[in-house]
C-alpha positions in Angstrom: 18.3 7.3 -12.2 18.2 10.4 -10.0 16.1 10.7 -6.8 13.5 13.0 -8.3 13.1 11.0 -11.5 13.0 7.7 -9.5 10.3 9.3 -7.2 8.2 10.4 -10.2 8.5 7.0 -11.9 7.5 5.4 -8.6 4.4 7.6 -8.2 3.4 6.8 -11.7 3.7 3.1 -11.1 1.8 3.3 -7.9 -1.0 5.1 -9.7 -1.2 2.5 -12.5 -0.2 -0.9 -11.0 -3.3 -3.2 -10.8 -2.3 -4.5 -7.3 0.1 -3.9 -4.5 1.8 -6.8 -2.8 2.1 -6.5 0.9 4.7 -8.7 2.7 4.5 -9.2 6.5 6.6 -11.5 8.7 4.9 -14.6 10.1 5.4 -16.1 13.6 8.4 -18.2 12.4 10.2 -15.1 10.9 9.3 -15.9 7.3 8.0 -13.4 4.7 4.2 -13.7 4.0 3.1 -12.0 0.8 -0.4 -11.3 -0.5 -2.0 -9.1 -3.2 -3.9 -6.1 -1.9 -6.2 -3.5 -3.5 -3.9 -0.7 -4.9 -5.9 2.2 -3.6 -3.5 4.6 -5.3 -4.5 3.3 -8.7 -6.3 6.2 -10.3 -8.3 4.1 -12.8 -9.5 1.6 -10.3 -10.2 4.0 -7.4 -10.7 7.5 -9.0 -12.5 8.8 -5.9 -9.4 8.3 -3.8 -7.0 10.2 -6.1 -7.3 13.4 -4.1 -6.3 11.7 -0.8 -2.9 10.7 -2.3 -2.3 13.9 -4.2 -0.4 15.5 -1.4 1.7 12.3 -0.8 3.8 12.2 -3.9 6.9 13.1 -1.8 6.4 10.7 1.0 4.7 7.8 -1.0 2.2 7.2 1.7 0.1 4.1 1.2 -3.3 3.0 2.7 -4.8 -0.5 2.7 -8.0 -1.8 4.1 -8.2 -5.3 5.5 -10.2 -7.5 7.8 -9.5 -7.0 11.5 -9.7 -10.8 11.8 -7.1 -11.4 9.1 -3.8 -13.2 9.6 -2.0 -10.1 8.4 -3.3 -8.0 11.2 -2.3 -10.6 13.8 1.2 -10.6 12.2 1.4 -6.8 12.2 0.5 -6.5 15.9 3.6 -8.6 16.6 5.9 -7.1 13.9 4.9 -3.9 12.0 7.8 -4.2 9.6 6.6 -4.6 6.0 7.4 -4.2 2.4 5.0 -3.3 -0.4 5.8 -4.1 -4.0 4.3 -2.5 -7.2 5.2 -3.7 -10.6 4.5 -3.5 -14.3 6.7 -6.3 -15.8 5.8 -5.3 -19.4 7.5 -2.0 -18.8 10.4 -3.5 -16.7 9.3 -1.3 -13.8 9.0 -2.2 -10.1 9.3 -0.4 -6.8 9.5 -1.9 -3.3 8.6 0.3 -0.3 9.6 -0.7 3.2 8.9 0.6 6.7 6.7 0.1 9.7 3.0 0.0 9.0 0.4 1.5 11.3 -3.0 0.2 12.3 -5.3 3.3 12.0 -8.5 3.5 14.0 -9.8 6.8 12.7 -13.6 6.3 11.8 -13.5 9.3 9.5 -10.7 7.8 7.4 -12.5 4.5 7.2 -15.5 6.3 5.7 -13.3 8.4 3.4 -11.6 5.3 2.0 -14.9 3.3 1.7 -15.8 2.1 -1.8 -19.1 0.8 -3.2 -19.2 -3.0 -3.2 -17.0 -3.4 -0.1 -20.0 -4.7 1.7 -19.0 -8.1 0.5 -15.8 -7.8 2.7 -17.3 -5.7 5.5 -21.1 -6.4 5.7 -21.8 -3.7 8.3 -20.2 -1.0 6.1 -17.3 1.3 6.8 -17.9 1.1 10.6 -17.9 -2.7 10.6 -15.7 -3.9 13.5 -13.9 -6.2 11.0 -12.9 -3.3 8.8 -9.4 -2.0 9.5 -7.2 0.7 7.8 -3.4 0.4 7.5 -1.1 3.2 6.7 2.5 3.0 5.5 4.8 6.0 5.5 7.8 4.2 3.9 11.3 4.7 5.0 13.0 3.4 1.8 12.1 3.0 -1.9 14.1 0.6 -4.0 13.4 -0.5 -7.6 14.1 -0.5 -11.2 12.8 1.3 -14.3 13.8 0.1 -17.8 17.4 -0.9 -17.2 18.1 1.5 -14.3 18.1 0.6 -10.6 17.3 3.2 -8.0 17.1 3.6 -4.3 16.1 6.6 -2.1 15.2 7.2 1.5 12.0 8.9 2.5 
């Protein structure tokens, strides 16, 4: 699969996958994977689609998480991550890897904020336990139907 077709297929998957799986590295050097809200999913988060519209080339990803979470303590020590999106029924998956950033922009926190998130961050988007993460991946690797692909970003 060519780079452009692989990129298009990756963007489509990122826009439709129900979850994103974020893997960090724990203190012992082992992978630690958990499911995260896929904020690029257009059906689940339609109000965020415009944010990602200009990031089809670089495949940028945002996550929100609790400042007090294990993942944040792991990321402060080692920002290297992978994020995996998949649709097994279509034999389609993509893994993105790179160094994730902890973003402290209050405007971005409010922009990403979704109704109902008060259950995670009771004080709203400015809750001190609300953190935004941004990944500008360096590599995309995956499969679509019977074809493997890999491209650098």
